[in-house]
C-alpha positions as CSV (number, residue, x, y, z in Angstrom):
1,X,60.8,65.0,30.2
2,X,59.6,68.2,28.6
3,X,57.1,70.6,29.9
4,X,54.3,71.8,27.6
5,X,52.5,75.0,28.4
6,X,48.9,75.5,27.2
7,X,46.3,78.3,27.3
8,X,42.9,77.1,28.5
9,X,40.0,79.5,28.7
10,X,39.2,78.8,32.3
11,X,37.0,81.3,34.2
12,X,36.1,79.4,37.5
13,X,36.9,76.4,39.7
14,X,34.5,74.4,37.7
15,X,36.6,75.0,34.6
16,X,39.8,74.0,36.3
17,X,38.0,71.0,37.7
18,X,37.1,69.9,34.1
19,X,40.8,70.2,33.2
20,X,41.7,68.2,36.2
21,X,39.2,65.4,35.3
22,X,40.5,65.0,31.7
23,X,44.2,65.1,32.7
24,X,43.8,62.7,35.6
25,X,42.7,60.0,33.2
26,X,46.0,60.1,31.4
27,X,48.8,57.8,32.6
28,X,52.2,59.3,33.4
29,X,51.4,63.0,33.4
30,X,52.1,65.6,36.0
31,X,50.4,69.0,35.7
32,X,49.9,72.4,37.3
33,X,46.7,74.4,36.7
34,X,47.2,78.2,36.9
35,X,43.5,79.4,36.9
36,X,44.2,83.2,37.3
37,X,46.5,83.2,34.2
38,X,44.5,80.5,32.3
39,X,47.5,78.3,31.9
40,X,48.2,74.6,32.3
41,X,51.7,73.2,32.4
42,X,52.0,69.5,31.7
43,X,54.9,67.1,32.0
44,X,54.6,63.8,30.2
45,X,56.9,61.2,28.8
46,X,54.2,59.3,27.0
47,X,52.1,62.0,25.2
48,X,52.9,64.5,22.5
49,X,51.8,68.2,22.7
50,X,49.2,67.4,20.1
51,X,47.7,64.6,22.2
52,X,47.7,66.7,25.3
53,X,46.0,69.6,23.4
54,X,43.3,67.2,22.1
55,X,42.7,66.0,25.7
56,X,42.4,69.6,26.9
57,X,39.9,70.4,24.2
58,X,37.6,67.6,25.6
59,X,36.7,70.1,28.4
60,X,34.8,72.1,25.8
61,X,37.0,75.1,26.5
62,X,39.2,77.0,24.1
63,X,42.7,75.5,24.3
64,X,46.0,76.1,22.5
65,X,49.6,75.1,22.9
66,X,51.8,78.0,23.9
67,X,55.3,76.6,24.2
68,X,57.6,73.8,25.2
69,X,59.9,74.5,28.2
């Protein structure tokens, strides 16, 4: 299971809450939200980096894929 790291332009708890809401709807994902550094690390066996990025963009925040770990 690879880890995908994303930048998400989060500025407050409300922003990280929006990220939590969209990711919690996905089956088979584990994630960590790093609000101070505006990063989200996601582990998933069922979703590609592109699918995860599209999900993150549903928050209305700027999001981009940084790397695969």
